[in-house]
Backbone bond lengths (Angstrom), bond angles and torsions (degrees), N, CA, C in turn:
res aa  C-N    CA-C-N  psi(-1)  N-CA   C-N-CA  omega(-1)  CA-C   N-CA-C  phi
1 M - - - 1.444 - - 1.534 108.82 -
2 D 1.366 118.19 137.22 1.477 124.87 -172.75 1.490 107.25 -70.16
3 L 1.348 121.51 113.78 1.429 124.36 -179.22 1.540 111.12 -68.36
4 D 1.306 116.11 -34.95 1.498 119.09 176.05 1.507 111.07 -61.29
5 L 1.337 116.78 -40.84 1.436 119.96 176.78 1.509 113.01 -64.19
6 L 1.299 114.94 -35.73 1.479 118.94 178.91 1.496 113.14 -67.66
7 K 1.381 113.21 -38.01 1.469 118.61 176.51 1.477 111.35 -66.28
8 R 1.365 117.65 -38.26 1.466 118.72 179.26 1.553 110.69 -71.49
9 A 1.320 113.83 -21.50 1.501 120.06 175.30 1.549 112.47 -78.50
10 G 1.356 114.36 -1.57 1.487 117.03 176.75 1.499 112.52 94.27
11 L 1.301 121.60 17.92 1.477 124.77 -178.85 1.556 110.19 -107.98
12 D 1.357 114.31 121.42 1.443 116.45 179.01 1.545 105.84 -98.21
13 R 1.354 118.04 -167.71 1.453 121.93 -174.75 1.583 112.39 -62.92
14 Y 1.341 114.86 -37.29 1.456 118.68 178.16 1.531 107.94 -66.34
15 D 1.332 118.55 -49.94 1.436 120.44 -175.87 1.555 110.95 -57.57
16 L 1.364 113.21 -41.71 1.474 118.04 -175.72 1.510 111.59 -67.03
17 N 1.316 117.68 -45.88 1.453 121.35 -174.06 1.573 113.24 -87.38
18 A 1.277 118.07 -39.24 1.489 120.91 -177.15 1.499 113.33 -87.55
19 R 1.331 119.73 -24.57 1.467 121.04 -172.82 1.564 113.29 -115.68
20 L 1.429 110.84 -55.54 1.476 113.85 -178.80 1.523 114.29 -63.50
21 R 1.334 116.83 -49.04 1.427 121.94 -174.14 1.560 114.17 -55.76
22 P 1.386 115.69 -44.94 1.448 113.88 173.27 1.491 116.83 -58.69
23 A 1.313 118.22 -34.10 1.498 123.61 176.54 1.485 109.70 -68.52
24 L 1.361 118.66 -40.88 1.426 120.89 -178.77 1.489 110.86 -70.85
25 F 1.366 116.55 -33.15 1.467 119.77 176.94 1.535 111.94 -62.53
26 V 1.262 113.51 -33.09 1.517 120.62 176.26 1.534 109.58 -63.40
27 L 1.313 118.27 -37.70 1.415 126.20 -172.22 1.553 110.10 -89.48
28 L 1.271 118.68 -9.51 1.529 124.39 -175.09 1.521 111.93 -53.99
29 P 1.324 122.37 -47.26 1.416 118.03 -174.57 1.585 111.53 -72.13
30 A 1.348 113.79 -32.15 1.511 116.24 177.66 1.492 110.80 -68.28
31 L 1.338 116.78 -41.19 1.508 121.28 179.71 1.569 109.41 -63.05
32 T 1.338 113.99 -43.25 1.437 118.11 -178.46 1.527 111.59 -66.78
33 L 1.299 115.41 -40.25 1.440 120.43 179.90 1.567 109.72 -62.63
34 V 1.234 115.04 -47.98 1.505 117.78 -178.73 1.513 112.14 -65.81
35 T 1.320 118.68 -37.83 1.472 124.03 174.62 1.521 113.93 -57.05
36 F 1.410 112.12 -42.94 1.449 116.73 -176.70 1.542 112.86 -77.30
37 W 1.342 116.79 -46.01 1.463 118.96 -172.91 1.501 113.55 -85.06
38 L 1.323 115.48 -17.49 1.578 118.27 175.02 1.498 109.66 -122.44
39 P 1.274 116.29 75.69 1.565 120.12 -177.63 1.474 112.43 -50.08
40 A 1.347 119.77 -29.88 1.440 121.71 -176.52 1.492 110.56 -66.99
41 A 1.371 117.01 -25.63 1.411 120.06 -179.36 1.507 115.20 -70.95
42 R 1.355 115.39 -19.15 1.482 118.68 -179.66 1.555 109.30 -64.36
43 T 1.221 117.45 -35.64 1.483 120.99 -178.38 1.515 111.91 -63.20
44 F 1.323 115.98 -38.43 1.466 121.41 -177.77 1.545 113.48 -94.36
45 M 1.348 117.66 -7.69 1.438 119.63 -173.77 1.455 113.88 -57.37
46 G 1.367 119.34 -46.03 1.395 125.46 -178.32 1.545 112.43 -61.90
47 G 1.350 112.30 -44.18 1.511 117.12 177.43 1.489 111.74 -64.68
48 I 1.333 116.50 -40.36 1.457 120.80 -176.85 1.530 108.81 -66.61
49 V 1.301 116.18 -45.88 1.466 118.59 176.95 1.476 112.64 -58.04
50 T 1.333 118.97 -43.47 1.430 122.01 179.24 1.486 111.21 -62.58
51 L 1.299 117.34 -48.78 1.475 123.42 176.23 1.537 113.19 -53.71
52 L 1.340 114.43 -52.29 1.456 118.08 -177.32 1.586 109.82 -66.35
53 S 1.325 116.31 -33.32 1.528 117.20 176.30 1.482 110.39 -62.34
54 A 1.408 114.05 -43.36 1.440 119.11 -176.80 1.518 111.21 -67.71
55 C 1.370 117.62 -25.96 1.516 121.59 178.43 1.467 110.58 -86.79
56 G 1.288 122.61 2.21 1.466 121.93 171.53 1.537 113.03 101.16
57 L 1.383 119.02 4.58 1.447 120.18 -171.85 1.585 107.90 -66.11
58 T 1.335 116.66 -42.59 1.468 118.76 -174.99 1.534 108.65 -64.86
59 Y 1.361 117.36 -38.66 1.451 118.01 177.03 1.497 110.99 -66.56
60 L 1.287 119.29 -37.01 1.478 121.37 179.50 1.542 110.48 -63.92
61 L 1.384 115.37 -45.56 1.432 122.02 179.47 1.586 109.61 -56.42
62 A 1.337 113.37 -45.90 1.483 119.23 -179.91 1.565 110.37 -60.32
63 Q 1.364 119.57 -42.45 1.382 122.88 -179.89 1.528 112.27 -69.17
64 I 1.374 114.79 -35.38 1.469 115.74 177.06 1.556 110.72 -65.94
65 A 1.302 117.04 -39.50 1.500 120.28 177.79 1.503 109.14 -63.98
66 R 1.333 117.82 -42.11 1.450 119.90 178.30 1.525 112.56 -63.47
67 R 1.266 117.06 -41.05 1.479 119.80 -176.47 1.521 109.36 -69.20
68 R 1.292 119.28 -42.98 1.449 121.01 178.84 1.523 111.90 -69.92
69 G 1.363 116.57 -30.80 1.449 116.99 177.04 1.443 113.51 -72.37
70 R 1.383 118.61 -36.52 1.444 121.66 177.29 1.546 110.64 -64.93
71 A 1.314 116.45 -39.49 1.435 119.83 176.11 1.536 115.28 -59.47
72 R 1.355 114.09 -38.74 1.474 120.15 175.60 1.511 108.19 -69.27
73 E 1.286 118.42 -38.21 1.440 121.63 -176.87 1.580 109.21 -66.21
74 R 1.315 116.42 -38.89 1.438 117.25 175.33 1.503 115.80 -68.07
75 A 1.388 114.57 -30.37 1.466 118.89 175.14 1.537 113.25 -69.85
76 L 1.351 115.47 -23.16 1.442 120.53 -178.88 1.522 111.18 -81.74
77 G 1.306 116.81 -11.49 1.478 122.22 179.07 1.541 110.72 61.47
78 D 1.358 114.36 -127.06 1.492 115.55 -177.00 1.510 112.94 -95.29
79 R 1.364 112.31 30.57 1.457 116.13 172.24 1.547 111.84 -97.06
80 A 1.347 117.31 -8.70 1.431 118.65 178.69 1.572 108.73 -153.38
81 G 1.377 112.43 159.49 1.438 117.93 177.13 1.548 117.04 75.35
82 R 1.317 114.97 -158.12 1.480 116.05 -176.97 1.514 110.71 -62.50
83 R 1.234 118.05 -38.05 1.566 118.85 -179.97 1.522 110.89 -61.80
84 H 1.323 115.31 -36.13 1.464 118.21 176.36 1.519 111.13 -67.57
85 S 1.295 115.73 -43.42 1.538 120.35 175.86 1.508 110.22 -57.25
86 A 1.309 115.51 -45.29 1.481 119.07 177.95 1.491 113.64 -60.58
87 R 1.304 115.44 -41.07 1.543 117.85 178.68 1.506 110.53 -65.68
88 L 1.306 118.83 -36.62 1.447 123.02 177.26 1.539 111.06 -60.69
89 L 1.347 117.63 -30.33 1.379 121.14 -177.63 1.481 117.31 -83.57
90 T 1.374 114.98 -9.78 1.458 119.95 177.37 1.537 110.48 -77.28
91 H 1.302 115.47 162.91 1.491 118.84 179.03 1.466 112.99 -75.33
92 A 1.364 119.88 -26.32 1.449 122.03 -177.37 1.558 112.56 -71.68
93 D 1.331 116.47 -23.24 1.446 118.34 179.81 1.525 110.64 -85.57
94 P 1.352 119.50 124.29 1.487 120.57 -175.24 1.531 113.94 -94.54
95 T 1.325 118.21 14.22 1.440 118.09 -173.28 1.531 107.72 -67.85
96 I 1.309 120.45 -45.24 1.431 125.35 -177.29 1.582 103.67 -94.96
97 A 1.358 115.44 133.61 1.431 119.48 176.50 1.572 112.98 -57.08
98 A 1.332 113.36 139.85 1.433 121.51 -174.20 1.528 114.00 -53.36
99 Q 1.373 114.73 -41.30 1.438 121.58 -178.45 1.479 110.06 -68.55
100 T 1.352 118.81 -40.37 1.510 122.40 176.38 1.540 110.85 -66.40
101 K 1.307 112.96 -39.52 1.547 115.48 178.51 1.432 111.01 -64.68
102 A 1.406 118.06 -35.36 1.520 122.63 177.56 1.466 109.24 -59.43
103 R 1.294 119.06 -41.82 1.504 122.56 179.86 1.513 111.63 -61.50
104 Y 1.360 113.06 -44.47 1.508 120.56 179.94 1.524 108.58 -61.76
105 H 1.324 115.57 -44.15 1.467 118.47 178.15 1.514 116.06 -59.40
106 A 1.396 109.72 -44.21 1.478 118.00 179.37 1.538 110.10 -61.21
107 Y 1.269 119.22 -47.29 1.496 121.29 175.54 1.484 112.72 -57.99
108 L 1.283 119.11 -46.96 1.486 121.49 -175.79 1.533 109.60 -64.90
109 R 1.350 116.92 -37.27 1.448 120.28 179.44 1.548 109.48 -68.77
110 A 1.341 118.42 -43.79 1.446 122.35 -177.64 1.458 113.54 -71.12
111 S 1.342 117.58 -47.41 1.441 122.28 -174.75 1.543 115.61 -83.03
112 G 1.291 114.74 -34.95 1.446 117.91 -175.57 1.479 114.59 -108.33
113 G 1.366 115.85 -1.01 1.482 117.19 -178.74 1.515 110.53 62.53
114 L 1.308 119.92 26.10 1.485 122.51 -172.08 1.519 107.16 -90.75
115 E 1.320 111.31 147.57 1.493 122.84 178.90 1.573 106.44 -97.83
116 L 1.351 114.73 114.47 1.408 120.36 174.71 1.541 111.23 -120.20
117 S 1.277 115.96 139.51 1.484 119.46 -172.78 1.500 112.52 -72.01
118 T 1.326 115.20 145.34 1.423 121.99 175.50 1.568 106.78 -81.18
119 P 1.380 118.67 164.72 1.471 118.79 175.90 1.519 114.15 -49.56
120 E 1.374 113.81 -39.58 1.465 117.26 -177.28 1.541 111.69 -69.37
121 E 1.369 114.65 -39.36 1.427 116.83 -179.92 1.437 111.03 -70.54
122 E 1.318 120.63 -35.02 1.469 124.28 177.89 1.481 109.66 -64.30
123 A 1.377 118.74 -38.77 1.439 119.43 -178.88 1.555 111.51 -65.88
124 Q 1.364 116.22 -27.30 1.418 118.57 179.66 1.513 111.35 -84.72
125 D 1.338 120.22 -33.04 1.472 122.30 -179.07 1.501 107.91 -145.80
126 A 1.379 114.46 92.56 1.445 118.57 -178.59 1.520 113.34 -67.47
127 S 1.307 115.21 -37.04 1.503 121.60 -177.46 1.523 109.47 -64.79
128 L 1.310 121.15 -37.08 1.387 125.73 -179.08 1.527 109.24 -71.00
129 A 1.383 117.30 -42.41 1.434 122.51 176.46 1.577 110.94 -62.92
130 Y 1.268 117.15 -38.12 1.484 120.53 177.84 1.536 109.18 -66.30
131 G 1.310 116.01 -42.25 1.520 120.43 -177.02 1.550 107.81 -64.24
132 R 1.337 116.41 -41.97 1.451 119.33 177.17 1.519 113.99 -61.74
133 A 1.386 114.35 -42.49 1.473 118.93 177.10 1.507 111.27 -65.01
134 R 1.324 118.55 -38.10 1.463 121.57 177.03 1.530 112.15 -62.87
135 S 1.402 115.80 -40.89 1.461 115.98 175.23 1.475 112.62 -64.63
136 A 1.384 118.97 -34.68 1.420 123.16 -178.91 1.578 109.10 -65.71
137 V 1.328 116.49 -40.01 1.448 120.86 178.03 1.510 113.45 -66.22
138 D 1.336 115.64 -36.12 1.510 119.66 173.50 1.456 109.79 -64.59
139 W 1.374 122.05 -45.88 1.411 125.38 179.10 1.495 113.04 -58.49
140 L 1.344 112.95 -45.09 1.517 117.91 -177.54 1.506 110.59 -67.99
141 L 1.273 117.82 -37.50 1.483 119.79 178.62 1.526 111.56 -62.75
142 E 1.360 116.99 -40.96 1.426 121.12 -178.87 1.554 110.22 -68.77
143 H 1.306 116.94 -36.73 1.480 120.54 -175.65 1.514 113.14 -86.81
144 T 1.333 120.65 -4.72 1.424 121.99 169.80 1.476 114.55 -107.26
145 R 1.391 115.29 0.89 1.435 117.64 -175.06 1.514 113.64 -72.18
146 P 1.312 122.27 -35.87 1.442 122.89 -176.51 1.548 112.54 -58.14
147 S 1.379 117.66 -41.86 1.470 118.91 -178.52 1.503 113.98 -101.50
148 A 1.402 116.86 3.88 1.403 120.58 -172.45 1.598 111.46 -66.01
149 K 1.255 119.66 -31.91 1.420 124.87 -172.95 1.562 112.12 -66.26
150 A 1.294 115.24 -22.69 1.415 120.60 -178.80 1.523 111.62 -103.59
151 S 1.257 117.32 16.23 1.456 119.99 -171.67 1.573 114.32 -128.58
152 L 1.276 120.06 165.64 1.445 122.84 177.06 1.472 108.25 -62.21
153 L 1.305 121.61 -29.04 1.421 125.91 178.26 1.508 113.61 -52.67
154 F 1.380 111.57 -42.28 1.460 117.64 176.52 1.539 113.54 -66.70
155 D 1.297 113.29 -37.31 1.521 118.07 177.96 1.517 108.97 -63.07
156 D 1.299 118.84 -41.26 1.460 121.94 -179.42 1.592 110.70 -69.92
157 N 1.342 113.55 -31.97 1.455 118.43 176.06 1.544 109.17 -66.79
158 I 1.301 117.46 -41.09 1.506 120.91 177.99 1.477 107.57 -64.42
159 A 1.375 120.13 -42.85 1.513 120.69 -174.18 1.537 106.36 -66.33
160 Y 1.326 118.58 -39.52 1.483 119.38 -179.93 1.520 110.24 -67.20
161 G 1.290 116.80 -42.05 1.504 121.69 -178.92 1.580 108.70 -62.72
162 F 1.328 116.20 -40.48 1.448 120.16 179.49 1.543 110.62 -63.86
163 Q 1.326 116.33 -50.97 1.474 119.36 179.46 1.536 113.29 -61.25
164 R 1.333 116.18 -41.33 1.412 120.40 176.91 1.474 116.17 -60.89
165 N 1.422 114.31 -48.42 1.455 119.04 -179.14 1.502 110.65 -72.24
166 L 1.292 116.89 -34.04 1.503 116.73 177.05 1.537 112.71 -65.90
167 Y 1.323 116.11 -34.67 1.475 121.74 172.69 1.472 110.48 -63.48
168 G 1.371 115.94 -43.23 1.462 116.92 179.94 1.549 112.32 -64.50
169 M 1.293 116.54 -28.51 1.442 122.11 -176.67 1.533 111.90 -86.44
170 K 1.344 116.92 -5.36 1.428 123.24 -171.24 1.564 113.40 -54.14
171 P 1.288 121.73 -51.29 1.465 119.32 -178.33 1.461 113.28 -60.84
172 L 1.362 119.72 -36.91 1.454 121.89 176.77 1.491 111.69 -71.88
173 G 1.301 117.37 -36.22 1.457 124.76 -179.48 1.519 110.01 -63.58
174 V 1.333 115.95 -48.31 1.458 121.45 179.40 1.509 112.78 -63.55
175 A 1.383 115.54 -41.24 1.494 120.64 -179.54 1.504 110.35 -62.75
176 I 1.356 113.71 -45.48 1.538 116.92 -178.21 1.549 110.08 -66.39
177 A 1.293 115.61 -41.98 1.469 117.88 179.71 1.540 115.36 -63.05
178 V 1.346 116.12 -39.10 1.445 124.75 177.46 1.550 109.07 -66.12
179 L 1.290 120.17 -42.72 1.429 124.78 177.55 1.556 111.61 -65.49
180 C 1.290 115.83 -40.87 1.439 120.84 175.57 1.534 112.78 -66.33
181 L 1.319 117.00 -37.37 1.496 121.49 174.18 1.518 110.08 -62.10
182 V 1.332 119.39 -45.77 1.412 123.35 -179.67 1.589 113.22 -63.23
183 A 1.356 108.16 -43.08 1.504 115.72 178.29 1.484 110.71 -62.23
184 N 1.355 117.63 -48.40 1.453 121.67 179.22 1.497 114.68 -61.71
185 T 1.305 115.54 -38.67 1.501 118.57 176.09 1.496 111.71 -63.74
186 G 1.351 117.04 -41.13 1.459 118.36 -179.56 1.568 111.54 -68.30
187 L 1.341 115.31 -41.80 1.485 117.01 179.19 1.558 111.46 -70.40
188 L 1.276 116.72 -26.20 1.458 122.56 -179.43 1.531 111.37 -64.89
189 W 1.337 114.93 -42.12 1.438 119.70 179.56 1.554 114.96 -95.01
190 L 1.228 120.72 -13.44 1.495 120.81 -178.27 1.499 115.46 -100.52
191 R 1.356 115.38 -24.99 1.479 117.04 -178.93 1.513 109.27 -99.54
192 P 1.359 119.06 141.63 1.423 123.10 179.11 1.506 109.85 -71.35
193 L 1.317 115.23 128.12 1.494 118.79 -176.80 1.535 107.88 -133.22
194 D 1.316 116.28 149.72 1.523 118.17 169.41 1.472 106.44 -82.77
195 D 1.348 115.77 175.84 1.421 124.19 -172.92 1.513 111.41 -55.42
196 T 1.346 116.09 -50.40 1.459 121.24 -178.37 1.534 111.80 -60.09
197 Q 1.324 115.95 -44.31 1.490 119.57 178.35 1.470 111.56 -63.71
198 F 1.365 116.88 -40.91 1.426 122.27 -178.98 1.496 111.76 -60.71
199 W 1.351 115.67 -48.79 1.503 118.45 -175.08 1.493 109.03 -73.25
200 T 1.349 117.40 -29.95 1.527 119.22 176.99 1.487 108.93 -65.85
201 A 1.398 119.11 -40.41 1.427 123.59 -179.52 1.500 108.64 -67.96
202 A 1.377 117.47 -37.27 1.452 120.50 -178.80 1.604 107.73 -66.51
203 L 1.344 113.72 -40.19 1.521 117.74 178.82 1.536 109.15 -62.24
204 L 1.363 113.29 -42.03 1.474 117.91 176.40 1.521 111.47 -57.28
205 E 1.318 115.25 -43.64 1.494 121.24 177.04 1.506 113.46 -56.36
206 C 1.337 116.14 -45.42 1.493 121.89 178.01 1.518 109.67 -63.78
207 G 1.382 117.81 -40.22 1.429 122.61 -178.57 1.469 112.72 -63.54
208 I 1.344 116.52 -42.31 1.473 119.10 178.86 1.510 110.33 -70.28
209 A 1.294 116.43 -34.50 1.507 119.66 177.71 1.546 110.29 -65.16
210 A 1.317 113.96 -40.53 1.510 120.98 176.20 1.533 111.07 -61.54
211 L 1.330 112.62 -38.02 1.498 117.87 -177.62 1.562 109.31 -70.35
212 I 1.320 117.07 -37.92 1.468 118.97 173.64 1.501 112.15 -62.30
213 F 1.286 116.05 -40.77 1.456 120.41 178.13 1.561 111.23 -63.63
214 L 1.298 118.55 -39.59 1.451 124.18 174.33 1.530 110.66 -58.76
215 W 1.351 114.86 -48.46 1.467 118.34 -179.20 1.494 109.81 -60.10
216 L 1.333 118.97 -45.32 1.459 120.70 -175.92 1.532 116.23 -74.84
217 S 1.387 114.97 -26.21 1.474 117.41 -173.25 1.502 113.68 -103.90
218 Q 1.338 117.45 -31.46 1.466 120.89 -173.24 1.468 115.97 -106.78
219 V 1.373 116.55 -23.21 1.471 119.73 -178.51 1.543 103.06 -96.26
220 S 1.269 116.28 110.31 1.508 121.30 -175.00 1.509 112.65 -157.29
221 A 1.322 113.73 170.42 1.409 117.57 176.45 1.496 113.12 -60.71
222 G 1.309 116.29 -34.00 1.474 123.31 178.34 1.466 111.88 -60.49
223 S 1.395 117.32 -42.17 1.493 119.32 179.31 1.570 109.61 -67.69
224 V 1.237 119.53 -33.44 1.453 123.61 178.65 1.570 110.03 -66.32
225 E 1.397 112.28 -49.66 1.463 119.05 177.55 1.521 111.07 -57.67
226 D 1.313 119.47 -42.73 1.435 121.99 -179.32 1.533 111.29 -63.52
227 A 1.332 115.61 -43.84 1.482 119.32 179.29 1.483 108.55 -67.67
228 S 1.324 122.89 -35.09 1.443 125.97 179.49 1.509 111.06 -65.32
229 L 1.335 114.93 -41.31 1.491 117.24 178.42 1.487 112.21 -70.43
230 A 1.341 120.05 -37.75 1.418 122.01 172.90 1.525 114.31 -56.41
231 Y 1.367 113.40 -44.89 1.430 119.36 177.66 1.519 114.61 -66.02
232 A 1.339 115.54 -44.88 1.463 122.47 175.48 1.563 113.56 -57.05
233 Q 1.248 117.26 -43.65 1.459 120.92 178.29 1.506 111.36 -64.48
234 K 1.329 116.00 -41.33 1.444 119.43 178.84 1.523 111.49 -68.66
235 L 1.378 118.61 -34.47 1.413 125.81 177.47 1.517 108.93 -62.20
236 F 1.331 116.19 -52.69 1.489 121.25 -175.87 1.511 110.10 -67.93
237 A 1.323 119.66 -29.39 1.469 121.34 175.73 1.516 111.03 -61.54
238 Q 1.314 117.46 -20.83 1.472 119.47 179.36 1.554 110.20 -65.63
239 C 1.321 114.53 -23.72 1.572 117.15 -178.17 1.507 105.06 -63.72
240 E 1.352 117.95 -46.07 1.489 118.61 -175.33 1.524 110.60 -75.43
241 R 1.356 117.02 -34.29 1.489 118.13 -179.32 1.497 107.43 -67.86
242 I 1.320 123.10 -43.50 1.422 123.21 -177.14 1.534 109.19 -70.07
243 A 1.322 118.45 -37.13 1.465 122.70 177.98 1.511 110.76 -63.83
244 E 1.347 119.21 -41.61 1.435 123.59 177.90 1.527 109.82 -64.96
245 A 1.336 118.54 -39.20 1.462 118.29 178.20 1.527 111.60 -67.78
246 V 1.325 119.49 -37.10 1.405 121.50 176.97 1.562 112.47 -63.89
247 D 1.336 115.37 -42.31 1.487 119.03 176.69 1.480 111.35 -64.45
248 E 1.336 119.86 -38.02 1.469 120.97 177.25 1.507 109.25 -62.23
249 Q 1.325 115.58 -42.12 1.489 116.16 179.34 1.499 114.75 -63.00
250 K 1.349 111.38 -35.47 1.549 116.50 177.93 1.467 111.12 -66.53
251 R 1.406 116.69 -38.05 1.479 118.05 -178.39 1.511 110.73 -71.72
252 Q 1.283 119.19 -30.60 1.475 121.47 -178.37 1.549 112.39 -81.45
253 R 1.352 114.22 -22.97 1.507 117.24 -178.63 1.535 113.77 -62.36
254 P 1.322 120.33 -47.03 1.418 120.74 -179.88 1.554 111.52 -56.33
255 Q 1.377 117.76 -40.25 1.461 120.22 -179.75 1.521 109.56 -64.47
256 K 1.283 116.95 -38.85 1.458 116.72 -179.48 1.521 110.72 -67.93
257 D 1.357 118.00 -37.05 1.461 124.24 -178.69 1.555 106.56 -63.89
258 I 1.356 115.64 -41.74 1.486 119.70 -179.82 1.459 110.51 -58.38
259 R 1.347 115.90 -48.13 1.477 123.17 -178.66 1.480 109.30 -60.84
260 A 1.328 118.57 -44.56 1.429 120.28 -179.52 1.528 113.83 -61.25
261 T 1.387 114.33 -40.16 1.465 120.56 -179.66 1.529 109.61 -66.99
262 A 1.300 115.18 -41.80 1.505 119.48 179.63 1.454 112.83 -63.81
263 S 1.296 117.62 -35.55 1.525 118.97 -178.01 1.553 108.60 -79.05
């Protein structure tokens, strides 16, 4: 698929990888089935894809995947997304070491002027502590956004978006794959085929069956939670990275001031 065309259609690297690709993965068995059983369609496939992309279909597919992924994220509650990141920042969650979490809290208080609950305050009002942590996550996301696209943080954000949106598309993906498997089985036994065509169709049958297995075994709430954790850990690590950069600037500033005075 033409990447320049996708960019002109309003899709950036995040849209392409985290939103459009899950939608295309859903359509993969249908596209493969049509390409094999209707050879004439191969000639027009490139032109059709280009036309549909120009008409906004790729953007629509990306938005459908995003909407379904966000719905699944809401259903997961504090097991994924921003709510998951906020839970990790509370004292009650043991995922992040207490000493490491204390450094994150210190940075957020000093740099963002944010109010985060102490362990004692959290014990008295857990919902208030969670709300403060959620606000801190929102602040950190906004203040890491300008440089995120050039960092590993952006890659982890894409990975999480891909897993979330793929999970959101799972019911549709399994349904399409099962229908394609049934259709391919029927055509395999009903249409006259030579040996090469027969074994190619049989290989396609195995491929679609393997795809259904992947949908059922690998696309799950657990995969979304794991990607969410990886992204949250990389996001919070920005606290220490930014703090170290600021300290380095402070150490270099006196030297510059001394040189300026001497000159």
